[in-house]
C-alpha angles and dihedrals in degrees: 000000000000091000091051092049092049090050091051090053091052091050090050092051092049092052091049093050094049095045115110113263115238118208123196109224122201114220108221116233114245112258115253112253109227118229107235113209116219115222116242119258126231118179146154122214119197118189123201114229098171124123093252094063092085091063091052092049094238119174140159137174136186090253089062090064096051094103090059091052090048090051092051089051089057105038111010122231137132139280130190128199129198143156132250109221141126090301111027099166096106130121115274121241102244138198119196121191116183121229114278119253114275121251114253113256109250118231118244115273112269113256104191112300130123115340092213092052091050091049091051090049091053091048091051091048091051090052092049091048092052091050090050093049091052091049091047093052091049091048093050091050091050093046092051091050092051093047093046090053090049092051090052091050097050098040095090090046094052089048095047114126121247096247105120110128098214139035121229096180097155095060092046093053093045091050092055092042091051090054091054092046091059119111106266140184088225096081096162097042128140105243129199143162112209114196115192096195146106089245096242119143126186107144101087140019091247105084103168117062122230111237125211103168131065093233117138114243126220128188120206124198139121097247101048093243120166100178113165091000095067092093095056117115121249094032111252118253116249125225131180095210137033092228091056093050093047093047092050095055096036087058095050098264093311095313093119099034110134 
């Protein structure tokens, strides 16, 4: 009987050793993807329509400004558009897009606790998310309507011929700068003044504009001319094309360039 019992034990050990090993694998939870907020954009664009612009190979089209419109559709902000001519002291055409609704703050992940409390938290988060999505859709529709109206308003200005007989560059720059120096709800906005011009000024005795804002200035023309803007501090950035200048500022000075 003892031999039979000992044999049974050996058989049991052999079966246990030859049985397939099962390993419990833990499936890692996907990492939470942070929502990166895009800073608002505030900018002024001044387009030269004087006779000398042809010599400096200056050009702009509505398509060039598309990155600004895309930025406003993401972050909100404001853009103004005006002309540089013999009398540039005229109100800018402006487009204001309010800041988008803020994402609801997610509750901390449940770590044990009461099942009923966790279920109520999830239900509340679902309701907040649905409210946010409805607000976001309404905001996007409003933003698109504002931008579309702005495009209609500036189309004849962008298409204006370069036939002005004088260049009042100083007043144009100061007008755009004044806009960006205004008190604004967009305290952390990217700000820029984009001057599509050869930099020449001959309409008034004041040749260097007085700046109030901290907006960065860019000059766009095909010959790299700074003209009356050479004395500005900091020195304006130079761009060969309008599209390049707009893209640079719409992407936070190159920070989001892909």
